[in-house]
N, C-alpha and C positions, 0 to 999 in steps of 0.2 A: 417623537421620543428624542429626537436628535437635539432639539430646543431644551427639552427637559435635562438631558444630560449636560449640556453647556451650563444651564443654569446651576446645576448641582456642583459642578467644577468650579464655577464662580463662587459659590457658598463656601466650598472648601478652601479656596483661596483666602476667603474672609474669615475663615475659622468659625463659621456659624454652624457647629456641629449639631445642634439640636434641630435646626431646620433641615440639615441634611438627613437625619434619621427619619424625619416625617416625609421627606419627598422620596426617599428610597423605597417606601411601601408602594409606590407607583411605577417602579421601574423593574422590568423582568431580569432574570438571571443573566442572560447573554449580554445585555447592556451594562449590568454591573461590572461584568467581566472586563468589557471594553474600557470603562472608565479606569478601572485599576491598572490596565496595561498602559493607559495614556499618563498616569501619575510618575512622578520621580520615585526612584527606589526607596527612599527614606520615608515617603508619605504613604506608601502602600499598605503598610500594617496598620496606620492609624485609620485610614479609609476603610479597611476590611472589619475593623472593630465598630465601625458605624453601621454595618449592614444588619438588618433585622435577623434575628436568631433563627428564624424558620427558613431563611434563605441562605445563611452563611454556609452551612455544610455543602450545598449544592453549588455555590459560587466556588467554594474551595476546590471541588473536584474538576471545575472547568478551567481553572487557572493553569498557566504552564508550570513545568516542573520547577523552573527557576523562581517563579512567585511562590509556589508552595514552599520551597526550602526557606524564603525569606520570612513567610508568615510563621511556619513552624519554629524557626530559630527565635522568634521574637515573643511569641504569646505564651502565656503560661500553661502549665500542665493541665489545670481544670478546663481551661478553654480548648486545648487540644483534645482532651477526653470528651468534651461536649460535642465537638465536631465528629469526632470518630464513632460516637455512640449513635449518630444520627444516619451516618453513611451506610448504604448497602454494602454487603461483604465484598463483592467484586470491585467496588470503587475503593474500598479501603486498600485492597491488594494493588490497584492501580497506582494510589498515592504511594504506598510502601516502596514499590518497585522504582519509583523516581527519586526517592530521598536517599541521602547517604547513610551509612550504617549507624553514625552516632545518633541521627535524628530518628531513625527506625527504632533505635534502643529507648529513646526519649518517650515514644509512642507505646512500644510494647509493654514498658514497665506498668502502665495503668490499665492493662487488659488482663482478664481472667486467664488462668493457665490453660483452660480448655480452648479459648480463642486463640491464645498464642500457638498452641499445637497445630489449629487448623491453619493459622496465617503461615506459619513456617512450612507446613506441607504444600500450600499454594504457591509459595515463593520458590520451592524446589522444582517446580514444573518448568521445562524449557520455555523460553520467553516467546517462541512462536507457536506453542501449542494450545490445544482447546483448554487444557487444564489451567492455564495461566490466565484465562479471561473469563473463566466461568464463575458462577455465583452458587452458593448454597441455600439461597432464599427462594425456594420453591414451595409449592403446596404438595404435600405427600398425602396420598389416601391409600387405604387397604382394600382389597377386593371384596371382602365381606361386609363393608360399610354400606348404609343405605344412602339414598339421595339426601333424605332428610338430615342424617349425621354429617354427610360430606358439607352440605350447604352451613350448617352449624360450625363446622371446623373451619371453613373458609371465612365466616365472618369473625371467628375468633383469632385467626393469625394472618388474615388478608393484608392488613395495614403494614405489616412488617416483612412482607414478600414483594419481590420485584415484579412479579406477574401472577395474576391468578386465572387468567383465561385459559391457560392449560394446566391440568393437575396431572400428577404422575402417580400410577398405581404401583406400589411396591410391596414386596414380601417382608416379613418380619426380619429377615437378614439383609433387606434393603436391595433385593434383586428387582431390576426394572421388570414390570409385568405388562405394563399397558399404560395408555393415557386416556383421559377423558376431558372433554372441553366444557368449559362454564355453560356454554349453549346447551350442551346435551343435559346438564344437571337441571337448569332452570325449566327445561321444557318436559322433564320426565315426572311421573308419578313420584311421590315421596317415599314410598316403601320399596321402590325398585332398587335392587342391589347394584353395586358398581361392576362386579364381574359380568352382569347382563348387558352393561352399555358401554364398557370400555374397549377401546381400540387395541387389539394385541400386536398389530403389524406396525411396529414403531420404527421410525428412522431416528437412529442415534449416531453419536461419535464417540471416540475413545479420548481419554484424557491427554494421550500422546499424540493425537492427530495435528496435523499442520493446521494453523488458522486459515491459510488460503483454501484448504480443501472444505473446511467448515463453511466458509463463505460461499463456496461453490453450491453446497448444499441448501444453504438459505436461499440463494437465487433460484435454484432448480425447483424448491418446493414452496416458496413462499411463506416460509415459517416465521413466527414471531418470536419463538424460543425452541431450543432443541436440547434434549437430554445428553449428558455426558457420563459415560460409565467406565468402570476400571476393568481389569483383565478378567474378573469373575462376573461381569454384567451387572455389578452393583452400582446404583444411581449415585454418583459422586456429585453432581451438580447440573446446572443448565447454562447455557450460552444464550443470551437475549439478542435481539435485533440490534439494539443501540450499541452494543459492543462490537458487533460484527461491522456495522458501518464505520466505526474507528478503525477496524482492521484493514477494511478496503482502502480507507483513505491513506493509511500508513504504507500499505503494499504499493499503491499507486504512485505515492510520493517517492518511494524508493526505487520503483522501475524507472520514473523519470530521471532520478538522479544517476542511476547506473548507465542509463541510455545516453546521458550526457558526460559519460566518463568522469563521475564523480563518486567518492566513496559515501555511501548512504549516511544521513544523520537525520534524527527525528527532532533535533532542536530547532525551534523557530528562528528564521533567518536573522530577524533584528536582535535577537538574544546570542547568537552565535558570534564569537570573537573572529576578527579577520586572520588571526593565525589559525585558528581552528578551520576556517573556510578555505584559507591556503593549503593546510595540511590535506584536506579531503580532496582537493583538485590536483595538487601537483604531482602525486605518484602516477596517475593515468596519463597526465600530460607529458611527463617525463618517458613513460613507456611509448606513447604514440609518436612523440618526436624521435625517439631512437628507431621505431619501426619505420618511420617515414624516411629514414636514411636508406631504406632499401631502394626507394625510388631513385635516389641519388646515385646509388651503385648501378642500378640499370642503366641510368642515362650515361654515366661515365663508360660503362661497358660497350655502349653502342655510339661511342662518340665519332667513329669513323662514318656512320650513317648520317649523323648530323652535320659533320663537315661538308659531305657530299651534297646534302640538300638542307640548308639552313632554314628554309620555310617550314620545315617539319616541325621545328620548335614552337612555332606560334600556335599549333593546333594541340599541343599537350595539355594545357589547362583545361580546354573544351573536353577533351576525352576523359580526363580524370573526374571532372565534376560531374559529367553526364553518367559516368559508371557509378560514382558514389551515391548520386541522387536516385538512379534506378534500383541500386540495391537497397537503399534506406527505405524506399517506398514498400518493397516487398517485406524487408524485416519488421517494419513497423506493424503492417497488417498481421504478419504471423504472431508476433509477440503479444499483440491484442487478442488474437483467436486463441493462443494457448492460455492467456490469463482468464478468459471467460469460458474456458472449456469446450470451444467450438473444434479445435483440432487437437491431436495427440501425435506422438511418434509414429503410431502405427499408420497414420494418414501421410507419412512423407512422400510416398510414391505419387499420391493423389496431389498434393501440394506442388510437388516438383513438376509434374505434368502440366497442371494448370498454369504454373508461373512461367513455364517454357512457351506455352500458347500465348500467354499475354505478352512474354518477352518478344516472340517472334512478330507480333502485330505491332508492338511499340516500336521495335527496332527499324521495321521496314518503313514506318512513318517517319522516324527521326532520320534514318539513314537518306531517304529521298530529299528531305528538306535540306539536309546538310550538303548532299551532293549538288543540288541546284544553288545553295548559297556559295559554295566554293567556285563553281563554274562561272557564275555572273559577277562575284564581288571580290574575287581574290585573283592574283596573278598565278597561282599555283597551276601546274600542267595537268593533263589527265591522269598520269600515273600517281602523282601526289593526291589528287582527288579521290581516285579509287582506293588508295591506301587508307586514308582518313575514314572513307566512307565504310569500308570493310571493317576496319578496326572498331568503328563506332557500332556497327550492326552485330558484331560478335560481342562485344563489351556489354551492352545492354542485355542481351540474353543471358551471358554469363553471371552478370551482377543479379539478376532476378532470381537465378538459381541458387547463387551464394546466399543472397539475402533471405531467402524462403528456407533453405535447408539448415544454416547454421543455427539459428534458434532452436529448431526441433532437435538437432543433435545435442545441443546444451541441455535441453530439457531432459533428454534420454539419459545423460550422464549426471543427471541431479544438480546441474548448475542453473543460475537464474538465466532464463533466455534473454533477459534485458541485457546481458552482458554482450551478446552479439548484435549490438546496435551500431548506429552510424558510425562512430570513431574506427572501430575494428573493421567492420565491413569496408568502409572507404580505403582503409589501408591495404587490405587484401586485394579489392578490386583495382585500385590504382597500380600496385606491383605487376599484376596479370596483364592489365591493359597496356602498360608501357611495354612490357616484353613482347606481347602480341602485335603492338604497333611497329616496333623496330623490326621484328622478324617479317612482318608483311611488307615493310618499306624495303628490306633488303631484297625481297623476292621481286616486288614491282619494279624497283629502281635498277635491278641487275647489279647490286653491289657485293 
């Protein structure tokens, strides 16, 4: 496929457009998207127009927001309408959410009044809610239908629905009453009624539920689709597994960025300006720089201790790095466990107890190695050695406790646990480790 892609790009450079059209029939959607991304900005619209019509809409949905804007601004209204007519409803919503208002208006003016009302309703849901990612293209049945009537209905509407493997039984007022799988339908007698085979105990979510909670339900139950209901238990739409995979990817990316002390951004790296990247990073860097001044104040406050035993300075980097690393290990584990639903705030005492035990074991090992290293490899006397070793022992335990507790406390007060990641925990542990270090030094050295 890579050779084929290179050949097509060479044909494009040679402006052999007819040959490109024929060659693109042998290329799948992801690779077409890759080729568009490789082209210069001014060439992307022309290449998009060469894509076979039966693939164009799917390629369009997979493009980045920036490339979608480029194409929408350049193609004609009939071409836009042709693409939008082929898209599933949830994909339309995703596209519209990425476009600026003037382009949204350009698209909506070619839609029917009823569809515009539906689109506006979806666009009003919170961006992180189940309502914002659901689709209305599901198969609806009524409880008094027979299997024969249901299968005929599925054949009639199936091609325009996002999934047909799970059908939803609703009342005349659209209240969700149950579900029935396609497997049950094709294995039952044709005259059996839906109410006799449907499953009434249905797992569902609300339109306002958070996407992360929906993703957790998909993981727990292994669903391919999940119904979404409003406050009166009326079926509003369904969330499909492909949309949830995108949510999981977005949430993971956001957590990684927050853990690295950056403002989250969903724009691809290569399409983000260096000014925007700098803006996303500088705020946290300034905050961390200012908080790091705390350690400077602590060192200044204990200047008399350092003057009395200058060798103490050489151990400060090791103590700070070790404390930060120990805390980061614990926080990473807990943040991951919170994300996958393994621990909650109610488990705080269990988590702290476990990390305390882990901290003691790790601290004993590290303190022993450190004591021997200082004893045999440095000119420090026994009092300094014991000061460093005791500080290291307590710091490791404390760092484990802080690293495990802070993410759970953040989760409890509705903050993203990823905020309590390496930069913040390192700052806290550094300050406390230094204070502890100098207090112990005063005691051990008799200052």
